[in-house]
C-alpha positions in Angstrom: 0.0 0.0 0.0 1.3 3.4 -0.9 0.3 6.3 1.3 0.3 9.9 0.0 -1.4 13.2 0.8 -4.2 12.2 -1.6 -4.9 9.0 0.3 -3.9 5.3 0.1 -3.1 3.7 -3.3 -2.0 0.3 -4.3 1.2 1.8 -5.7 2.8 5.0 -6.7 1.8 4.2 -10.2 -1.8 4.0 -9.2 -1.6 7.5 -7.7 0.1 8.8 -10.9 -2.7 7.3 -13.0 -5.3 9.0 -10.7 -3.5 12.4 -11.0 -3.3 12.0 -14.8 -7.1 11.4 -15.0 -7.8 14.3 -12.7 -5.6 16.6 -14.9 -7.6 15.7 -18.0 -10.9 16.8 -16.4 -12.4 20.2 -17.2 -13.2 22.5 -14.3 -16.9 21.7 -14.9 -16.2 18.0 -14.6 -14.3 18.5 -11.4 -17.1 20.6 -10.0 -19.6 17.9 -10.9 -17.5 15.3 -9.1 -17.4 17.6 -6.0 -21.2 18.1 -6.1 -21.8 14.3 -6.5 -19.5 13.6 -3.5 -21.3 16.3 -1.5 -24.7 14.8 -2.3 -23.6 11.3 -1.4 -22.2 12.5 1.9 -25.4 14.4 2.8 -27.5 11.4 1.9 -25.3 9.1 4.0 -25.8 11.6 6.9 -29.6 11.5 6.4 -29.6 7.8 6.4 -27.6 7.7 9.6 -30.0 10.2 11.3 -33.1 8.2 10.0 -31.5 5.0 11.4 -30.9 6.7 14.8 -34.4 8.3 14.9 -36.8 6.5 12.6 -39.9 8.3 14.0 -38.6 11.8 13.3 -40.3 13.8 10.5 -38.2 14.6 7.5 -37.9 18.3 8.4 -36.3 17.4 11.7 -33.9 14.9 10.0 -32.9 17.6 7.5 -32.3 20.1 10.3 -30.2 17.6 12.3 -28.1 16.8 9.2 -27.6 20.5 8.6 -26.5 21.0 12.2 -24.1 18.1 12.1 -22.5 19.5 8.9 -22.1 22.9 10.5 -20.5 21.4 13.5 -18.2 19.2 11.5 -17.0 22.3 9.6 -16.3 24.3 12.7 -19.6 26.2 12.6 -20.7 27.4 16.0 -24.1 28.6 14.8 -27.2 26.8 16.1 -30.1 26.2 13.8 -33.5 27.3 15.1 -35.3 24.4 16.7 -38.9 23.7 15.9 -41.2 22.5 18.6 -42.0 18.8 18.4 
């Protein structure tokens, strides 16, 4: 296993291949990849909250996910809480 700043790769050659592919992408393609990764992460967080609290309404699940994202990114802001 080869460890680098970009993550773990099977080899240095695998990392070089990854970098070559990334260099060939347009800025728009790179943004689309970033958006897709963001959406996958948010959906994974929603699934986690739903598994923890299956009876919560969707609005509360979304608010909890948003709060967790804020906290994970160093945000100190608190979202308004709705009465339940």
